[in-house]
N, C-alpha and C positions, 0 to 999 in steps of 0.2 A: 519956340518956332511954331507958327500957326500951320496946321495941316490942311485947312480949307475943307473940313468935312463936317462942319456944324450941320446938324439935322439930317445928315446922311444915315441910312439904315444899313447896319452891318450884321451879317450872320457869322458867328464864330463857333466852329465845332471843336470838340476836344476842349471844351471851355470850363470844365470844373476844376482845373488845376494847371500848373506849369505854364507853358508858353501860351496856350489858348487863353487862360484866365488873365495873364499879364497883358496880352494883346487887347482883350476887352477893356481892361483898365485904361490903357493908352488911348483907345478910340473914344471911350466915354469922357475922358479928360478934355478932349477937343470938341466935345459937343455932339458926337454921334449917338444914335440910338442903337442898342445892341440886342440881338437875339442870341442868347447863349445856349449852346446845346452840348449834351454829352449823353452817354448811355445810361448812367445811374441817376435816377431822378432825385434821390435824397442828397447825394453829394453835389449835384447840380444846383439844387435849391439853396443849399448852404453857401455855395460859391457866389451865386447871384445875390444873396442877401448881404454879402460883404462888399458889394460894389456900390458906387455912388453914381447915380444917373438913371436914365430910362432904360431898364433892362427887362426883357422877357425871357424866361427860362422854358425851353421845350426839350424834354428828354427824347432822344431818338437813337436807335441802333442803326448805324449807317450801312450795315450789311443787309438790311431789309429794305427793299425799294419802297414799300408802302409807308414805312416810317420816315424815309427821306421826303416823300411827297407830303406827308402830314406836317413835317417841319416847314416845308415851303408854304403850305397852306396857312399854317399858324402865323408865320411871319407876315404874310400878305394881309391876313385878316386884322392883325393888330396895327401894322405900320404902313400897309400899302406896298409900294415898290421897295425892293431890296437893291441897294447900290454896291455893297461890298460883301465879298465872300472870303473868309479865311478858313481853310480846312486844316486844323491842327490836330485832328483825331488820328491816333495811331498807336501801334503796339510794337514791342520788340519782336514778338512772335517766337515760334520755336527756334531753338538754337542747337547747334551740334555740327559735327563734321558732315559733309555732303552725304556720304553713304549711310549715315545714321538717320536721315530724314526721309519721311515718306510723303506721298502725294498730299495727304491731309495737312501736313505741316506747311507745305507750300501754298495750298489753297487758303489756309487761314491767314497767312501773311499777306497774300495778294488781295484777299477779300477786304481786309481791314485797312491796309496801307496803300492800296492802289484803287480797287474798285469802289471803295467808299468815296474817294475823290472824284472818280468818274460820275458817280450818282449825284453828288451835290452840285457839281458843275452843270450837269444836264438839267437839274432842277431849277437853277438860278440864272445861268448865263443867257439863255434865249430872251428872257424879259429885259435884261440889262441891254442887250443888243438892240432890242426894239426901241428902247428909250434913248439910246445913243451915249450912255455913260455907264461905266462899271469898272470895278477893280477886283481882281481875283488873285489871291496869294495862296499857293500850295506849299506845304512843308516837305522839303526833301531831306537830305542828310549828307554828311560827309561820306557815308557808306555808299552813296550812289555812284561816286567816282573813285572811291578808294575802298573796295570791298574787303571784308574780313572773313576768314575761312569758316568761322563758327556762326556767322550770321547771314548766310547767303540768301535765304528767302527774303529777309528784310532788305538786304542790299539790292536785290533784283527789283523789289517793289518800289524802292526809292529811286532807282535808275529810271523806272517806268514813269514815275512822277515828273522827273525832269523832261522826259520826252513828251509827255502829255502837256506840260507847261508850254514848251516851245510850239507844239502843234496848235494848241488853243490860241496862243498869241498871234499866230499867222491867220487863224480862221476868223477872229473877231475884232482885230485891231481897227479895221476900217469902219466898224460900227461903234467905235468908242469904248470898247471893253479891253482893258490892258491886263494881261495875265503874266505873273512872275512867280518865282519860287524863292524860298529862303531855306538854306541848308545849314542847320546847326550841327555842332559836335559836342557831345558829352556835357549836356546841360543839367543843372540841378532840378530834376523833375521826379515825380513819383516813379516813372519808368526806370530812370537810372538809379534811383534809390533802391528799387527792388533788385536791380542787377548787383549793386554793391553789397546789399544785405546777403544775397545768395553767395557772393564771393567771400565775404567775411566769414560766413558760417562754414563754407567749404575749407577755407584756409586756417580757421581758428584764430582770426584776428579781429581787431576793432573795425568799425565802419570806416573811420578815417584812414586806418592802415590799408584797408581794402582799396580805397580811393587812390592812395598814393602808389600802391603796387600796380594798380590798373594803369595809371598814367605812365609809370616807368616801363612796364612790360608790354602793354597793349596799345598805348598811344604815345610813343616816344617822339612823334613829330608835332604833338600839340605844344607849340612853343611857349604858350603862357603858363603851361604846367598847372592848370587848375580846371575845375568844372566851371562852365559858363553859368550865368544867371539868367533866368527866364526873361527878365526885363531887358537884357542886352539883345536878345533875339526879337522881342516884341517891338523894340524901337525901330528895327529894320523893317519889320512887317508893317508897322503903322505908317512909316514913310511911303512904302509901296502902295498903301491904300489911299494916299493923299493926292491932292492937286499938285503937290510939289513934284510928284513922280510922273508927270504928264508925258515925258519922253522916254520912259523906261518900259520896255515891253519884251517879253520872252527872255528875261534875264534870270540868272540864278545868283542870289546874293549869299555868299558864304559867311556865316557867323560862327567860326570854328576855332578861334584862337590860334590859327596857323596850322591846324591839324593836317589838312590836305597838303601833301608834300610836293605837288607839282603845280604848274601854271594852268592846268586844265580847268574846266568849268567849276 
């Protein structure tokens, strides 16, 4: 299925692994040019080297406004206009029951999982609006609408992402910029790998046993009863970046194996 994005320029953050890297691969496959970004320069270069197509790797810490601006400048200098923005950067952040978490725990989650998205949108959307075409996809989570007691900072940040998505979709649609979100649940990424390694060590089990116990005890409504694959999320993101999604705006696509137990967003 042709996405209609040949020669479009896409910026993908959180691009050294997981959902971001797979999204870059999908976009490149359809002829887009990709600016791949992540915090760690070495892992980013390694990821970029494994991709086929026109790729520029720019390391950036999205909690630092000056590095976000450097990312935008580098993308413009190499490719000119940026047409597509996918913000896949994020962390689980501090976990624990509410009264165990301090202000700094909340600040960290909000800085990385919410304010980073604000900064990259501010850096790229205005120029898209001036040209009259753009696609922006922000990564939410099942946690945004189905919060978990030991992940409240992350849940709150992802709920803010959904609100930001809707607000931006109303702000820029008439200028040709469509903004949507994709909300995954329990995907095979380094982030959930780390969670399961920690769980396995705590419980004295194997990694796979930790996965199965997590599904049974923590995600009983995930009807497919497995971790999702990054490419399953990337496929939805790539669609929202395309000409095929020309009447989709302000939507939240759940790619969660049925994990969200209600009919809400």
